[in-house]
N, C-alpha and C positions, 0 to 999 in steps of 0.2 A: 048325609056326610057332614061332619063338623066343619065350621068355617075355618079356612086356612089362615094362619097368622101372616102378618105383613111386616117386612123389615126393610129398612134402608141402611145399608152397611157402609155408606160413603158420604158423610155430611161434614161441611166445614163451618167454622165460626170466625169471629173477629180475632181469634188467637192464631190464625193461619199466616199472619204476616203479609208480605208484599209480593207482587209480581212485577216483572219488568216489561215495558213496552217501549222498545228503542231506548231513548235516554230518559223516559218518564217512568215513575213508579206509581202503581195503584194498589190499594188494599185488596187482598184476595177476597176478603169479606168484611162487612161491618155489622153482621148479624150476631147478636149475643147468643151464648149457649142456651140461655133460658128461652129465647124466642124460637130457636130451632126445635126445642122440645115441645113448645106449645104448638108450633105448626105441625110437627109430626103427629101429635095427638089429634089435631083437627083433620089430618089426612088419613086417620085410621091406622097409623103404624103401631104395632105392638113392641117393636124393637128398633132402635136406631143406634148406629155406631158413629160417634164423633171422631173424625179422622183429620184433624188439623195437620198442616204441613210441619213435620218434624217437631211436634209438641203435643203433650197430653193434658196440659193444664185446663184447656177449655172443656175437654171431655170430662174431667173430674168435676168441674163446676156444673156441667149439664147433669151428670149423674147425681150429684148432691141435690140439685133442684128437683129432679124427677122423683125423689124418694117420697114426696108428698102425694104422688099419684099411684093408683094401683092398676093402671091400664097400659103402662109403658115401661120397658126396661131400657136403660142407656148403657151401652157398652163402651169401654174406654179403648179407643183405637188411635192410630197414628199413620198418616201417609208419609212414609219414610223415603227420602231421596237416597239412593245408593249410587255407586259408581256405574251401575248398569241400567238404571231406571227406577221407577217408584214401585213400592210394595206396601201393602196395608198389613199392619199387625192388628188382629182382632182379639180383644180381651187382654190388654196389657195392664201391667201394674206400675210401670214407670217408662220414662223416655227411652228410646233406642237411638243410639248415636247415628247421625247421618253420614253419608259419603264413605261408607265402608263398601266392600264388595258385596254382591248380592248373597253369596254363600255365608259370609260373616253375619250379615243382617238377618238372614233366615235363622241362623243358629241363635242369635240374640233374642229373636222373637220366640223361638221354641223354648229357650231357657226360662221364659216367663209363663210357659204353658199356654201361649196364645196361638191362634190360627193364622195362616198366611193366605192372603187374597191378592191377586194381581189386578190392579185397576187399569182400565183401558190398555190392555197388553199390546194391541196391534195398532195403536194410534200413530198417525203419521205427523201429528202436530203437537203432541205433548210427550212427556218422558215415560213411555211404556217399556216393559221388559222385553217385548218382542219374543224372539226364539229362545231367550234365556229362561223362559218359564218351563222349558222342557229339561233343564239341567238342575232344577232345584226341587226341594221338598215343598210342594205347593198344594194347598187344600182346594182352592177355588180361583176362578177368574171371571171377570165381568164380561158377559156377552151382550149386555146392554148397559152402557154408560150414559147417563142422562145429559152429560155435557158434550156429547158427540153426535150432532145431527147430520154429520156427513154420511154418505152412503157406502163407506168402506169399513171403517174401524170396527163397529159393532157387527156388521155383516160378516166380516172375515173371522172375527172371534167366534161367531156362531158356527161358521163352516168348520172350524177346527174342533169345536165341541161336538158337532154332529159326526165328524169323521172318527173321533175317538171317544165314544160315549162311555161314561162310567169312570173316567180317569180323574176328573175334577168336578167339583160342584159348580153348576152354572149360576152366576150371580147377576142380578139387575139392581143397580144402585144409582142414585141421582147425581152423585158428585156435586151436590147442591151447595153453592156458596152464598145462597140468598133464600129468603122465603119464597121468592118468585120462581126459583128453579128446582123446587122439591115437589114431590107428590105425583109426578108424571109417570114414574116407573119405580118398581119395588120388587123384592123377592118374597115369594110365598113359601110357607113351610108348615108342617103339621105341628100344632101347638100354638103357644103364644108368648113364650118366655125366651130369655137369652139362652138358657140351657137347651130348650127345644130347638132353637135355631142352630146352636153349635152342633147338636146331634144330627140335624138334617144336613148340615154342611159335611160333616164327617162321613155320613152315610150316602152322600151324593144324591140327596132327595129334594133339593131345592128347586123351585120353579120360577124362572125369570118372567116378569110381567111388565106391561106398559111399554112406553116409547120415550125417546129423548125429549127433553124440554123444547118447546118451540122457540124459534129465533127471537120472537118478541120478548119472551121471558128473559133471554140473555141480554137483550137491550135494556130491559128494566133493571137487571142486576148491575149493568155498567153504570146506569144513572144512579142507582142506590149507592154504589161504592164511591162514586165521585162526590155525591152530595154528602155522604157520611164523612168522607175525608175532609170536605170543606168545613163541616161543622167542627171537626177535631182541630183543624188548623186555626179556625177562628177562636176557639176556646184557648188554644195555645198562645195565640197572640195577645189575648186578653188576660193571660195568667190564671185562667180558671179551669185548666185541664189538670186533674189530679193523676199522679202515677198509679198504675195498676200492676202489681207484681206479675211478671212473666207474660205480659201482654205486649207483643212485639210492635203492634200497631201504635199504641199510645206511647210506648218508649221511644219509637222512631220520631214521632211528631214532637215530643218534648225535647229531643236532641237537636232538632233543626234550628239554625239561626233564624231570626225573624225575617230576614230577607228571603230565605228559602221558603218560609211559610207563605209570604206574600206571593212569591212566584208560583207556588202550588195553588193558591187561591185563584190567581189569574188563569193558570193553565186549565183548572177545572171549569172555570166559567166559559172559557173558549170551547172546551169539549162539549158542553151542554148546549151550545148555540147551534141551531139548525144552519146549514145542513150537515154539520160535522158528524153527529151520531148516526145519521142515516147513511152518510157516505162510508163511515166505518163499518156499518152493518153490511152494506152492499159489497165492500171489499172482502170482508170476512166470508160471506156466503160464496162469493166468486172463488176465493182461494180454496175453500172446502170442496166446492163442486169440481174444480179442475184437479185438485189433489186426489179426490176419490176416483175420478175417471182414470187418472194415471196409475193408481195403485190397483184398481180392479182389472186393468189390462193384464197384469201379471199374477192375479190371485190364484188361478189354477196351478200355475207353475210353482208358486210359493207353497201351496198346500202339498204338492207332491214332494218338495224338498223337506217339508216338515214330516211327511210320512216316512221318509228315509231316516230322519233323525230319530223318530220314535222307534222305528224298527231296529236301528242300531242299539238304542238303549235297551230294548227288550231282549235282544240277543246277548248283550253284556250281562244283564241281570240273570238270564237263564244260565249262562256259562258260570257265573259266580255261584248260583244255587247248586249246579251240578258239581262244581269243585268242592263246595261245602259238604254235599252229600258224600262224595268220595272220601273226604277227610274224616267225616263222622263214621263211615263204615270201617275205615282203616283203624280208627281209635277203638271201635267196638271189637274188632278182630284181635287187638292186642290185650284185651281185658281177660 
């Protein structure tokens, strides 16, 4: 049997902007598009999709950089925030407006001939689409999201996929915001190119592989974004930070008054001093553990409710097809 191709359909770069933690803001990523391509090649990926938050500029940079190599395809994607949660457009040609309804967003993705993938659909701590995935034209959803080490989110997604096989393509993607958090999980498919992967998704023949990134790699990522942010703030204070078109991270640093830059430097230094990062890790793990326990207690009931939703949709589709058949027969009878 030929070697299966490997793909990571959910990868972030320094074009993903910021995330909020209480009153503080941290970069989502400080990893360049080029470094993500290099890491993907070292990890044996044949295809990666760059899916920065509400931006495609980093993906185009990665795609341009990757043209010099013949062993990897870069797909332009976007993890788009809608009014109902996040969705990935796979194979875009331009940005999709954020904060529309999920139905409007899916239409905008389809208008570009792109595929729709739901990231971390049943997460209880980030913006997943949850039961909304059953109301939209969806090609695939993640049954393994590398940024979800909790014992519920991926597990329940797999339960849904197992209960209703063949309805969506199962995807495993890193959701990697750093070189430290990619390579632990991936999607396998027949072939090795973007077109092969697209075909496998449409035919529901993808194979999710791997497991979420370990907690240690998430700690390394947090150190990386803090240190990377520190370097940018220092460059900004010294007047040596050049603007980069469409890079939200650099634009934000350049817009900050010097006093805010100094405060950011001090805050970053405090975060990296023991025992703060270890305490933050402990609190995060504890939160995920208790959250997963709470969610798993109702998992079977939730799955049964989902079964009712699916059954209702199927009955509606069947009725619509029957009505169409009756109309077609009536039209034939009048000819």
